[in-house]
C-alpha positions as CSV (number, residue, x, y, z in Angstrom):
1,M,22.9,5.8,-15.2
2,A,22.7,7.0,-18.8
3,F,25.2,4.3,-19.7
4,F,22.9,1.6,-18.2
5,L,19.9,3.1,-20.1
6,L,21.7,2.9,-23.3
7,R,23.3,-0.5,-22.6
8,P,20.9,-2.4,-20.3
9,D,22.5,-5.7,-21.2
10,V,25.6,-4.6,-19.3
11,L,23.5,-3.9,-16.2
12,L,21.8,-7.3,-16.5
13,R,25.1,-9.2,-16.9
14,A,26.6,-7.4,-13.9
15,G,23.5,-8.2,-11.8
16,N,23.5,-11.8,-12.9
17,R,27.2,-12.2,-12.2
18,L,26.6,-10.8,-8.7
19,L,23.7,-13.2,-8.2
20,T,25.6,-16.3,-9.3
21,S,28.6,-15.3,-7.1
22,V,26.4,-15.6,-4.0
23,G,24.8,-18.9,-5.3
24,R,21.6,-17.6,-6.7
25,D,20.1,-18.2,-10.1
26,P,20.5,-15.5,-12.8
27,L,17.4,-13.4,-13.6
28,P,15.4,-15.0,-16.4
29,L,14.6,-11.8,-18.3
30,S,15.9,-9.4,-20.8
31,L,16.2,-5.7,-20.5
32,T,15.7,-3.1,-23.2
33,T,16.2,0.6,-23.1
34,S,12.5,1.2,-23.6
35,S,11.5,-1.2,-20.8
36,L,14.0,0.5,-18.4
37,I,12.6,3.9,-19.3
38,A,9.1,2.7,-18.8
39,L,10.0,1.2,-15.4
40,M,11.7,4.4,-14.4
41,G,8.7,6.4,-15.5
42,L,6.3,4.2,-13.5
43,S,8.7,4.5,-10.5
44,L,8.8,8.3,-10.8
45,L,5.0,8.4,-11.0
46,A,4.7,6.2,-7.9
47,W,7.1,8.4,-5.9
48,V,5.3,11.6,-7.0
49,A,2.0,10.0,-5.7
50,F,3.7,9.0,-2.4
51,A,5.1,12.5,-2.0
52,G,1.7,14.0,-2.8
53,G,0.0,11.7,-0.3
54,F,2.6,12.7,2.3
55,A,2.0,16.4,1.6
56,A,-1.8,15.8,2.0
57,L,-1.1,14.1,5.4
58,V,1.0,17.1,6.5
59,Y,-1.7,19.5,5.3
60,A,-4.4,17.5,7.2
61,L,-2.3,17.7,10.4
62,Q,-1.7,21.4,10.3
63,P,-3.9,23.9,12.2
64,E,-6.3,25.9,10.1
65,G,-4.3,28.5,8.2
66,G,-1.1,27.0,9.3
67,W,-0.1,25.4,6.0
68,P,3.4,26.5,5.1
69,Q,3.0,26.9,1.4
70,A,6.6,28.0,0.9
71,A,7.8,24.8,2.5
72,L,5.9,22.6,0.0
73,P,9.0,21.6,-2.1
74,H,10.8,20.6,1.2
75,I,7.7,18.6,2.3
76,L,7.4,16.8,-1.1
77,A,11.1,15.9,-1.0
78,A,11.2,14.9,2.7
79,Y,9.3,11.6,2.4
80,P,11.3,10.0,-0.4
81,L,14.5,11.1,1.3
82,A,13.5,9.7,4.7
83,F,12.3,6.5,3.0
84,A,15.7,6.1,1.4
85,V,17.5,6.7,4.7
86,G,15.3,4.2,6.4
87,F,15.9,1.7,3.6
88,L,19.6,2.1,3.9
89,S,19.4,1.4,7.7
90,L,20.5,-2.2,7.9
91,I,19.9,-2.5,11.7
92,T,16.2,-1.7,12.0
93,P,13.3,-3.5,10.3
94,S,11.6,-1.2,7.7
95,G,13.8,1.7,8.9
96,L,11.8,1.8,12.2
97,A,12.7,5.0,14.0
98,V,15.3,5.9,11.4
99,R,12.8,7.1,8.9
100,E,10.9,9.0,11.5
101,G,14.1,10.6,12.8
102,A,15.0,11.6,9.3
103,L,11.6,13.1,8.7
104,I,11.8,15.1,11.9
105,L,15.2,16.4,11.0
106,L,14.0,17.3,7.5
107,L,10.8,19.0,8.6
108,E,11.4,20.6,11.9
109,R,12.8,23.8,10.3
110,H,9.7,24.2,8.2
111,L,6.9,22.9,10.5
112,G,8.4,23.3,14.0
113,G,9.6,20.4,16.2
114,T,6.3,19.3,17.7
115,A,4.5,19.3,14.3
116,A,7.4,17.4,12.7
117,I,7.2,14.7,15.4
118,V,3.4,14.4,14.9
119,V,3.8,14.2,11.2
120,A,6.5,11.6,11.4
121,L,4.6,9.4,13.8
122,S,1.4,9.8,11.8
123,M,3.2,8.8,8.7
124,R,4.3,5.5,10.4
125,V,0.8,4.8,11.7
126,W,-0.6,5.5,8.2
127,E,2.0,3.1,6.6
128,I,1.2,0.4,9.1
129,A,-2.6,0.8,8.5
130,L,-2.0,0.6,4.7
131,D,0.2,-2.5,5.1
132,A,-2.5,-4.2,7.2
133,L,-5.2,-3.3,4.7
134,V,-3.2,-4.7,1.8
135,S,-2.5,-7.9,3.9
136,V,-6.2,-8.4,4.6
137,V,-7.2,-7.9,1.0
138,A,-4.5,-10.3,-0.1
139,L,-5.6,-12.9,2.4
140,V,-9.2,-12.6,1.4
141,W,-8.3,-12.9,-2.3
142,W,-6.0,-15.9,-1.5
143,R,-8.8,-17.7,0.4
144,R,-11.5,-17.0,-2.2
145,S,-9.2,-18.1,-5.1
146,G,-8.8,-21.5,-3.4
147,L,-5.0,-21.3,-3.3
148,D,-5.0,-22.2,0.3
149,R,-6.4,-25.7,-0.6
150,Q,-3.7,-26.6,-3.0
């Protein structure tokens, strides 16, 4: 990884070679070390926000006084790990059931089985609701901008 940060042109050439080997056009961009570091920083901030939002969801679903503070590092790490496992699942769309299963496995030791199931299912409902909200906002913006008439 450090090699690609220091030599982003190698990463871009390898990616473009892979794209052209499957009949796609190469990427029309250039990569610099500073742009890769900036993108990695933005990505890290986004994942910290996702993990924090997930921890807030777990907190909201716990009974009063039932927040397992010692488990906070595990809870913060569970969502990105489960997301990655779901992403790597090639069989299911959006890691459906795979992500939830990974969350249950990662959280049941710290929250208990029932609470882990509730958290995993609530996370999926929350993601679907957010996807629907973004879709509605995009559709309204698209219609108001007149792009549907072109």
